[in-house]
N, C-alpha and C positions, 0 to 999 in steps of 0.2 A: 501671656497665658501661664507662664511658669509661676508667677506670684499668685494668680487666681487658684491654680491647682494646689499650691502650698498652703494657702489660706483655707481652702475648702477642706483640707485634711483636718483642720481644727474647727470646722463648723462655722467659719467666718468668711465673709465676702468683702471685697473692696467697698461695695455699697453699704453694708452693715457697719463697717468701720467709719465711713463718711457720716452716716446717720448718727452713730454714737458720738463722734467728735462734735457735730453740730449741737447735739443735745447737751454735751458737757459744757460747751460754750454758753448755752442758755442757762445752765445751772450756775455757772460762775457769775454770770451777769445778775441772776436772781439773788445770789448770795451777796454780791456787792451792793444791791439795792435793798437788802434786808427783807426780801420777800421769799415766799416758799418756792422750792424748785419746781420746774414744770414736770409733768408726767413724761416718762420715756416714750419715744415714738413706738407706734404699734408694730413696726417691722423689726424692732430690736428685742431679741430674746436674752434679757439680762441673766436669767437663771442658767441658761445654757452657757453663756460666756463665763459666768462665775464658776460653773462646774469644770469647764475646760481649763480655766486658770488654775484650778486646784490640782490638776493632774500632774503626773510625773514629768510629762513633756510640756514645756511652756509654750503658750501660743506665740507665734512669730510677731515681732513688733517691727514697725517701720524703722525705728531707730536702730534696732539690731541689724536689719537688712541693709540699711544704708551705711552703717559703720562697720560692716563685716571686714575682717582682716583682708588686706589687699595682697595680691600675689605679684611679687616683683622679681622673683628669680627666674633665670632661664631654665627651661625644663631639662635640657640635656647638657652633658659635659661636652666641652668643645672638641675633645679628641675624636669623638665618634664622627665628626663631620669632615675628617681628613679623607674619608672614603668617598670618592666621587659619586658612586651609585646611591649611597645614603643621602648625600647632599642633594642630588637631583630628585630623589623621591620626596624629600622634605620640601624642596622648593615647589614641586608639582602639587603636593598636598596643600601647602599654604596658598598657592595660586587658585586651586579649585575651591578651597574653602572661602577665600575672599570673593571670588566670582559668585558663589552661592549667596553669600551675605549681601552683595550688591543686588542680585536679582530679588532677594527677599525684601528689599526696600519697598517694593510694590505689592507686597503680600496682600494687603487689604483689597487690592484690585483683582486678585486671582479669583477664578470661578472655583467651585467645589472640587472639580477634577484636578485643576492645577495645584490646589492646596495639598491634595493627597500626593501628587507627584513631588511637590516641593519638600514635604515632610519626609518622603522616601529618600530624596537626595540628601537631606540633612542626616538621616540615619546611616546612609552609605558613607558619608564623610566621617561621622562618629566612629563607624566600624574601622575605617582606614586609620584614624587617629589611635584607636584602641590597639590595633595591630602594631602600629609604629611605636607606641609607648611600651607595649609588652616586649617588643624586640629590644628596646633600649634597656628595659628593666632586666631582661635575661642577660644582657651584656654587661650589666652593672654600670650603665652609663647615664642613668637618671640622676639628676642633681638632687641630693638629699634635702637641700634647702627648699627646693621647689615642692617636693613631696610633703615636707613639713608644713609649708605655707598653704598648700591645697587642703591638707587635713585640718589645719587651723581655721581656714575659711569656712569649710563645711561645718565644723564644730560650732563656729560663731553663729551659724544658722540652725543649730540643733539638728544637724544631719550628719550621716556618715556616707560613704561612697555608695553603698547599696541603696540607701534611702534616696539619695540624690538621683541616682539612675532611675529609680521608680517614679520619682517626681517628674523627671525629664520625660519619661515615657507617657505619663499622664498629660503633660503639656503638649506632647506631639499628638495625642489622641484628640485633645481639645482643639488644636490648631486645624485638624482635618475636618472639623465641623463647619 
């Protein structure tokens, strides 16, 4: 859903990208056979795609999304985990997060009510992570390499943190349907 919401922001859908790619393949085949290119599919709005491509914000590409900068750094400085309460809270947060991910493996089988509950649980975990990260940031215990890698990752997707959170909220809304 996250990709769908991100693409829709640019007036594109996975279906329209698929349609365009099939048409481009037929165009290349026609070129190789020295024949005229086929007409574009009726569901493909080339004018809109060209207008979006000319804007200040480039349309997301599959290549950009799959080759986005990876995050390899540990988020926190190790010294902060010497405190047992912090370590326990972190372990509980990780455990709860992993359990939620495991339960989400059957998301497609959820009824509409369960989808709403599940997304609410996701948002609760996100809030707990935000509090945890904010506390580490205030203690100056966030790893600067991690922060830089996160910013580079978002930038590689033409997003900043605020835009990413808005995109994530849009995905949550789409997931509840």
